[in-house]
C-alpha positions in Angstrom: 3.8 37.2 36.8 4.7 33.9 38.4 6.4 32.5 35.3 8.5 35.7 35.0 9.6 35.5 38.6 10.8 31.9 38.3 12.9 32.6 35.2 14.3 35.8 36.6 15.2 34.1 39.8 17.1 31.5 37.8 19.0 34.2 35.9 19.8 36.0 39.2 21.0 32.8 40.6 23.9 32.7 38.0 24.3 36.4 38.1 26.1 36.4 34.7 24.4 35.9 31.4 26.6 35.0 28.4 25.3 37.3 25.6 26.1 35.5 22.3 26.1 36.3 18.6 26.5 33.0 16.7 26.6 32.6 12.9 26.1 28.9 12.4 23.7 26.3 13.7 26.6 23.8 13.4 28.3 25.6 16.4 25.2 25.4 18.6 26.0 22.2 20.5 29.7 22.7 20.9 28.9 26.1 22.3 26.3 24.7 24.6 28.7 22.0 25.9 31.4 24.7 26.5 28.9 26.7 28.7 27.9 23.5 30.5 31.4 22.4 31.1 32.3 25.9 32.3 29.6 25.8 34.9 27.4 28.5 33.3 24.5 26.7 31.5 22.8 29.9 30.5 22.7 31.9 27.3 21.1 34.9 25.6 21.4 34.2 21.8 21.0 37.5 20.0 18.9 38.0 16.9 21.9 39.8 15.4 22.5 36.8 13.1 20.2 34.9 10.8 21.1 31.7 12.6 19.7 32.8 16.0 16.3 31.0 15.9 17.9 27.7 14.6 20.6 27.8 17.3 18.0 28.4 20.0 15.9 25.5 18.7 18.9 23.2 18.5 20.1 23.9 22.0 16.6 23.7 23.4 16.1 20.2 21.9 19.5 18.7 22.5 20.7 20.5 25.7 17.5 21.2 27.6 19.4 21.8 30.8 20.6 25.2 29.4 18.5 28.2 30.3 18.2 29.6 26.8 17.0 33.1 26.0 16.8 35.4 22.9 18.3 38.8 22.7 18.1 41.8 20.4 14.4 41.4 20.1 13.5 44.5 18.1 10.2 43.4 16.4 7.1 41.3 17.0 8.5 38.9 14.4 11.6 38.5 16.4 9.5 37.9 19.5 7.4 35.2 18.0 10.4 33.6 16.3 12.2 33.4 19.7 9.1 31.8 21.4 8.5 29.4 18.5 12.2 28.3 18.7 11.9 27.5 22.4 13.5 30.5 24.1 12.3 30.9 27.7 13.1 34.6 28.1 13.7 37.5 25.9 15.9 40.7 26.0 15.8 43.9 24.0 18.3 46.9 23.9 15.4 49.3 24.2 11.9 49.8 25.5 9.2 49.1 22.9 5.8 49.0 24.7 4.2 47.0 21.9 6.7 44.2 22.3 6.6 44.3 26.1 2.8 44.0 26.1 2.8 41.2 23.5 5.3 39.3 25.6 3.1 39.8 28.7 0.1 38.5 26.8 2.0 35.4 25.8 3.4 35.0 29.4 6.9 35.3 28.0 9.5 36.7 30.5 10.9 39.8 28.9 13.7 42.2 29.8 13.5 45.5 27.9 16.4 48.0 27.8 16.5 51.4 29.5 19.0 54.2 29.9 17.0 57.1 31.5 14.7 57.6 34.5 11.8 58.3 32.2 12.3 54.9 30.5 12.5 53.2 33.9 9.1 54.8 34.9 7.6 53.8 31.6 8.8 50.2 32.1 7.4 50.1 35.6 4.1 51.4 34.4 3.6 48.5 32.0 4.7 45.9 34.5 8.4 45.3 34.0 10.5 44.5 37.0 13.8 43.4 35.5 15.4 45.9 33.1 18.5 45.8 30.9 20.8 48.8 31.5 22.3 49.4 28.1 24.9 50.4 26.9 26.2 50.2 30.5 29.8 51.2 29.8 29.1 54.2 27.6 26.3 55.4 29.9 28.6 55.8 32.9 29.1 52.3 34.2 28.4 51.0 37.7 28.6 54.5 39.2 25.9 55.8 36.9 23.6 52.7 37.5 24.0 53.2 41.3 22.7 56.8 40.9 20.0 55.9 38.4 18.6 53.1 40.4 18.5 54.8 43.7 15.1 56.6 43.4 13.5 53.3 42.3 14.9 50.9 44.9 11.6 50.8 46.9 9.8 49.5 43.8 11.8 46.3 43.7 13.0 46.9 40.2 16.3 45.1 39.3 18.8 45.6 36.5 20.9 43.6 34.1 23.7 45.9 32.9 25.1 44.9 29.5 27.5 46.5 27.0 30.9 47.4 28.3 30.8 44.9 31.2 34.1 43.1 31.3 36.0 40.6 33.5 37.8 43.7 34.9 34.8 45.6 36.0 32.1 43.0 36.5 32.6 43.0 40.3 31.7 46.7 40.4 28.3 45.9 38.9 27.7 42.8 41.0 28.2 44.6 44.2 25.2 46.9 43.5 22.1 45.8 45.3 20.0 46.8 42.3 21.8 44.4 39.9 20.2 41.0 39.5 22.7 39.9 36.9 25.0 41.2 34.2 25.2 40.5 30.5 28.6 39.2 29.5 29.6 39.6 25.9 33.2 38.6 26.6 32.4 35.1 27.7 31.7 33.6 24.3 32.9 36.0 21.6 31.8 35.6 18.1 35.3 35.0 16.8 36.0 32.3 19.5 32.8 30.5 18.4 33.6 30.7 14.7 37.1 29.3 15.2 36.0 26.6 17.7 37.9 27.9 20.7 35.7 26.0 23.1 38.2 25.6 25.9 38.7 29.4 26.0 34.9 29.8 26.4 34.9 27.2 29.2 37.7 29.1 31.0 35.9 32.4 30.5 32.9 30.9 32.2 35.0 29.7 35.2 36.7 33.0 35.6 33.3 34.8 35.5 31.9 32.6 38.2 34.9 33.3 40.4 33.6 36.9 40.6 30.2 35.7 41.6 31.7 33.7 44.4 
């Protein structure tokens, strides 16, 4: 779908997506400003916390320049909450066809998670073209993704490895032609957000972008 392509191209343009668990709406704007100042105005706010929808809504309203998405979408309720809050893309750790098809019905760009060839083929069969490879580190890392993606390269499918991606190994993933972007949980850690270490988050953004360059 055209809307999906536009959003996915924006994500691929940055190549690194900060994956963020945040516990308080009060930290939403300082976090957003840290990402902007660090040169990475993009975030996947995970539904691992009760504050996720409120944080997405706050950032969407007050910092509209940020490409704001929702992660850990496990249920239809999560999906609808993310859309209602203003998220412009969604991500899941696994492949739930019911959620994928509902997202498609609502024209909501969605990135389901896969770990096997069978899951890739299932995702392709229901129209997915950008997939989360999760948990990337425990599943064999960049070497595994290179092998896994090979048979499907002609389909145009791309991957966003997440889980175990670090500043030390991010280059290995970004060098793979099949990788559109990576999910970076190290950029804005939960403890850095809760203690207000905004300068550290800014610096993490800058360091991450050095690998992209």
